[in-house]
C-alpha positions in Angstrom: 180.6 202.4 239.8 182.2 204.4 237.1 180.6 207.7 236.1 180.0 206.4 232.5 178.0 203.4 233.9 175.9 205.7 236.2 175.1 207.9 233.2 174.1 204.9 231.2 171.9 203.5 233.9 170.3 207.0 234.5 169.7 207.4 230.8 168.1 203.9 230.6 165.8 204.5 233.6 164.9 208.0 232.2 164.1 206.5 228.8 162.0 203.8 230.3 160.1 206.4 232.3 159.4 208.4 229.2 158.2 205.3 227.3 155.8 204.4 230.1 154.5 208.0 230.3 153.9 208.0 226.6 152.2 204.6 226.9 149.9 205.8 229.6 149.1 209.0 227.6 148.1 206.8 224.6 145.9 204.7 226.8 144.2 207.8 228.2 143.3 209.4 224.8 140.7 206.8 223.8 139.1 207.1 227.3 138.9 210.9 227.0 137.4 210.6 223.6 134.9 208.1 224.9 134.0 210.4 227.8 133.3 213.3 225.3 131.3 210.9 223.1 129.2 209.7 226.1 128.5 213.4 227.0 127.5 214.2 223.4 125.1 211.2 223.3 123.6 212.1 226.6 123.1 215.8 225.6 121.7 214.7 222.2 119.2 212.3 223.7 118.0 215.0 226.2 117.7 217.8 223.7 115.0 217.8 220.9 117.0 220.2 218.7 120.1 217.9 218.8 117.9 214.9 218.2 116.5 216.6 215.0 120.1 217.0 213.7 120.9 213.3 214.3 117.6 211.8 213.5 117.4 208.9 211.3 114.8 209.2 208.6 111.8 207.1 209.0 112.1 206.6 212.7 110.1 208.2 215.4 111.7 210.5 218.0 111.4 207.7 220.6 113.1 205.2 218.3 115.9 207.7 217.6 116.5 208.3 221.3 116.6 204.5 221.8 119.2 204.1 219.1 121.3 206.8 220.9 121.0 205.0 224.1 122.1 201.7 222.5 125.0 203.6 220.8 126.0 204.9 224.2 126.3 201.5 225.8 128.0 199.9 222.7 130.5 202.7 222.6 131.2 202.3 226.4 131.8 198.6 225.8 134.1 199.5 222.9 136.1 201.8 225.1 136.4 199.3 227.9 137.6 196.7 225.3 140.2 199.1 223.9 141.9 199.5 227.3 141.7 195.7 228.0 139.1 195.7 230.7 137.0 192.8 229.5 138.9 189.9 227.9 137.4 188.4 224.8 135.3 185.8 226.8 133.8 188.4 229.1 133.2 190.7 226.1 131.4 187.9 224.4 129.1 187.4 227.5 128.4 191.1 227.6 127.7 191.2 223.8 125.4 188.2 224.2 123.4 189.9 226.9 123.0 193.0 224.7 121.9 191.1 221.7 119.2 189.3 223.7 117.4 192.6 223.7 115.5 193.8 220.6 116.7 197.5 220.7 120.3 196.4 220.6 119.7 194.0 217.7 117.9 196.9 215.9 120.9 199.2 216.6 123.4 196.7 215.4 121.4 195.9 212.2 121.3 199.6 211.4 124.9 200.5 212.6 127.1 197.4 212.6 128.3 197.9 209.1 129.1 201.6 209.7 131.1 200.6 212.9 133.0 198.1 210.9 133.8 200.7 208.1 135.0 203.2 210.7 137.2 200.6 212.6 140.7 201.9 213.0 142.6 198.8 214.0 142.6 195.2 215.0 141.0 196.0 218.4 138.0 197.7 216.7 137.7 194.8 214.3 137.8 192.3 217.1 135.1 194.2 219.0 132.9 194.4 216.0 133.4 190.8 215.1 132.3 189.7 218.5 129.2 191.8 218.5 128.4 190.7 215.0 128.7 187.1 215.9 126.4 187.6 219.0 124.0 189.6 216.8 123.8 186.8 214.3 123.3 184.1 217.0 120.6 186.2 218.7 118.9 187.0 215.3 118.9 183.3 214.5 117.3 182.5 217.8 114.6 185.1 217.5 113.5 184.4 214.0 110.1 182.7 213.9 110.2 179.1 212.9 109.3 178.3 209.3 105.9 176.6 208.9 
């Protein structure tokens, strides 16, 4: 093998390695941010002073803590979705299971629009769309029948 070919091959392998390292780094960033967010929510839910800062007007302390717990699980599912762990079908099953529970429907009714406004990309929009579809289906199922 000529020296120029060896240099070309080595350069190509090196470039591929750098690209893969950058890709792994970009995948880790959302997980690290999600980890910090999970800790913040846990700390806030456990600390009355933090709760007072994040409290939603008109809700009891217990209702605010419940919303924080719902936010924690929804944010966890969002982070999993971002790194490709559940496919769309599995995410839909998980979203349906959440929306069968009244606290998660209350959370989504209050926060779903905000989550869509803060969506950064197609992945966030897909996640929000699936949760919104399941919220709508569950809300339709739980409404009392008209007389």
